[in-house]
C-alpha positions, 0 to 999 in steps of 0.5 A: 462489543464485537462488531460484525464487519464485511471487508471488501477488497479487489482481491484476497490479499495474496501473495504478500509481496506488495505493500498494499496487500501486506497492509490489508492482510495485516490490518484485517488480521489485527482487527479480527484479533481485536475482537471483530468478526470479519468476513473478507471478499475478493477475487483471485490475484490475476497477476501473480500466483496467490499462494495459500490462505494458510498464511493469513489470519485464521480468525478471518472468514476469507471468501474467494469470489469466483471468476477473473477480473475484466480486461484492462481494455474493456475497463477503459470505457467505464465511468469508474477508475480503471482498477475499479471497473476491472474488479466490478465483475458480475460474480463479485456483484452477485456475491455481494448482493447475496451477502447484503440480503442475508446478513446485517453487518455493523460495518462495511469496509471498502478497502482501496479506491477500487471498491468505489463500484460497491458503494451504491450497492451497499447503500441500496441493498444493505438490510440495515444502515451499516457504518461505511468505512474507507481504507485509503492506501494513498491520496489516489487523486494526487497519485494518479494526477502525478502519474499522468503528469510525469508519464512521458511515453505514448501520448494516447496512453498519457491521455488515458492516464489523465482521464483515469485521474479525473475518474479517480478524483470523483471516486475519492470525492464519493467516498469522502462524502458517503463514508463516516470513517476513513483510515489512512496510512499517513497524516498527509493523506488524512489532510487530503481527504479532510479537504474533500470533507472536513466532517469526515472522521479519520484515523491514521494507522501507519503500517505495523511490522511483523516480519523477521528482525535481524538482531545484529549486523556489521557491514564490512569491506567484504560486503559487495558494493551493492545497492538493492531495490525491493518491490513488486513492479506491476504498477505503472508508478513503480515502473516509472520510478524504477526506470527513472532511477536507473537512467539517473544512476547509470553513468555514476554506478558504472564509473564507480563500479557499484552493483545494482540489484532489482529484487521482486516481480518485474513484468516480462516486457518491461524487464526485457527492455530494462535489461537491454538499456541497463545491462549492468543491472541484475534482475533477481525476480522473486526470491525465497530469502529476502534477508540473504539479499539484505545481508549482501547489500550496502544500501537499499533504495526508496527512490519513488518520486511518483506514487505517494503513500507509506512505503512498507519496504522501508520497514523491511530494510530497517529491520533487515539492517540494511542502510536506507537511501531515499528521496525525502518526498517518498517517506510519508509517514516515517518520523523525522528522527528516523529519517535522520538515520537515512541517506536522504536527498530531494532529487535523484541526481543528488541521491545518486551522488550521496550513494557514491559518497557513502558506499565505501564508508562502512563505519557510517553505514553501520551507524545508520543501520544501527540507529534506524533499527534502535529507533524503529523498535516498538514504533510499528505495531499491527495489534495496536492498529487493530485495537484503534480501528476497533475502538473507532468502530465501536465508538460510532456504533455506540453513538448511533445506538444511543441516538436511535434510543433517544429518538425512540424515547422522544417519539413515545412521549 
C-alpha cells in the first residue's frame, strides 16, 4: 500500500537552520522514501532567504504557495493563534481548495499547530474522508503559557502573549479531537495530548540525524576556552532564553575569561541590544562551516528554560564532538544514559558554575564527548521514523477499508 498524502506546512521547510524546519524536511523525506506519495504545500519563508529546493528530498512534490504571510499586527485580531492567522492567506486557502477539489488523498498532514486554519477546510471540502494527522513539534499549550508567564517586558505585549496562549490551547484541543493520528517528538508531549483526548493514537518519533559525523576529536589546552550556542533566534522563547543565560553568565564568564560565541540568526534589533549589554559576547551570525565552530569550542549550550520540545541542536553538538552543557528540563526526548554524558544542572546559575568548574578539565571534556558520541550512534534514524509513520498510516487505512467492506456486506444481507 502506497498512501497518497497532502502535507500542509506554514512554509516549505527552508532554510535548514532551525529545528522545526529540519524535523519537517527530514520526516517528510523519510515518509516519501518509505513509499508514500507526498505533496507538500507551504509559503516562502518570510524571515530568511529560503534557498534551493534541491537540498530537499526529490521524491516529494514540493509546491510553493504564492504570496507572503499576513502582518503580525493584523494577525492579532484573529481568533486563531497568531502564527496560524499569519499563514492562513487567501492564496494558501485557494490553493488548498483546488487540491481538495481535484484529488482524493488517503491522508492530510497538519504540520505544526499553525495549520489549525486548514482543518475545517479539509473537513468541509475533501472529496473523501481522509485520515487527518497532526505533527506536533511541541505541546504548544504548555510552551505558549510558559512564554506568557516568563515574559517580563512590556505589559501590553505580555497580555497579548497570554491571549495567544489561550488561542493556542483551543487550537490543540481541536486537533486532539479532530485528528485520528498524532506524531510527537517526545513522550512528554504525547502524554500532554493524551490528556486532551485519551483515545487519540500517538506515535513518538524523535528526530533522526543525517548531518556530518566527526569521527574523532581530542580536546587539548590549545582549544579556545570558548562556550558556544547554536540556533535560529527568531522565536521569542529562544530570545528570552538567550538573554537570560547571558545575564546569568556575565559576571562569571568575565571573571574567568571564558569566551562566549552565539552562532546563528539573531534579529538585528535584538542583536544590537545584546551587543550593547554584553560586549564580551561574539555574535557570529550564519556560518558556512558549523563544524569549524565546534572544533574551536570546549562546550556547547542547551540552556532553554522556556520552550519545551526536543532540541535538535543537541544532536549537532554530539556528532560534532563538542561536549554539551544543558539545563536538564531542556532535554525532553534525550535518553537518560545519554544525558549522563552532559554537564547538567537544574537552573542557570548552577549551570554557569559547573561550566566554570569543567572548562579547563580537558580530560573530563574528552570523556564526555566520546561517551555521548558512542551512545548516540544508531539511536537517531530518520528512515526508521519514515517507516514507522507509514506503517501507522497504512494500519489506519486497512482498518477503515475493512470496516467499510464489513458495513457494505451487512447492508446487502
